Steps between C-alpha positions, in 0.01 A plus 500: 500500500640838397418782741448845350427817695252684280517827695785666688666840515859601442677835492782720624291748697168381640573126489789252500763463224494196277784335692276480806211368291719228351619394845147468637381315192792257512445428869134421433562293188328750269637479148338800328315817591295787359638836614228766531580871505382687809238772469626847422825384334498550125871443447507134410870487412611296803245225446564523128866418555413197713264347246741576217787319676295200616171477307455129576492562875332841519201654322427870541186703563552873455309822552429794273370840603156504338465872580801592285428598140773267372364185667460321165874537440576385853280195452673416172840530669385271779390230259815547294717453808370149559239570766215252481251683718367842595386579852174694525277612783132424452397867508706581191253304289260791549759776488728367228332218306727560202799365693315175572399457136845582366672264743265216413546564128877491551468152650596606851356318802296742711588467869217671685510633854166606650583658838133584565377168368371402159137607560549861396662402170292194421283663234784660301710185540225285356457739208874492437516120511201470267685726256836324548395136560848362436674732746703340780425666834624409847298604808768545765471455878177297478323803356565690825223357717353718772498296819239590759474392860306185402710484274299589195640544154317800363630471146549128445192467277630776274837331470348160430275649233809564289570126476267489199778661294756230410798735494457610863726339760463513877816552700544371855745765614537759775308296757684666788348832392160383621549268798780326694649162412363241432245736338207276592249778433601490134467126453128508406582759237778282358260207485238711323763615251598142426136410443443794263833553323613137497841342543655657189439864597630519857850640561710524814699817566689607812479880489857500634631700683162638612429151633797533736844340509626162383327301780165659413559433131569131560213466745242641258634285217469202732125555521481425129753220480382317813136497397385741771292707260161367390598373156533132403843342532528430130454871428794615713766470224292721270433766765858497628659544160349321203244766419754781537740313273242491222394862545832674562772267370341330203829496309661291776879485511746482785574790731855625555511318835395172338764534227786531752 
């Protein structure tokens, strides 16, 4: 079973450098990862260098400033630099729908963060997906569920409604953002996602280093590998890496670490 982290951060200012990311991945037995640019950073050069030097191990998700008049040029440069995805917040679908359409038309994977939940963007997102039925879209951090005292997931139905679109994937990432380990409050949501999205459209991602340090990284990964999340045992290889391999590393190949 190949383990692939479908969502982590890397950088020289806000987050850790790639050397730290490699060390944590190696210690956990993670062979590849998708590096996602942090919000507010439109200089994608650092991540661009990483994916250029080791494209078999790292895929890149960049950002463009949709409020800048030259965003089409920035988007073209991003795609030309080998980035496979564009990170978008859900609200930009209302404020800057042209960026979504252009990214999808360029063949980029849309990595969507909905900090206020998917409910507020559900209508525009459905319209977009009806118009771009072959678009690949990843809902990060379980669609950002709102956990109440019960707990109650106030936007889970909206997230699950998007399962009707075959290009939409559901990412089990950022669990520590919502509740402490072992994230039991989220387990019913994971089960519902498996029931609606199916085995082939669930992805695991760490959200490192937001998740914490190396022990936290390995502990959260252990929930997936040890069968402690409510998905069948035979689905674990797909969630832990197989689905990410098909989506982000379809060309295959060996990473620099594997070649040495």
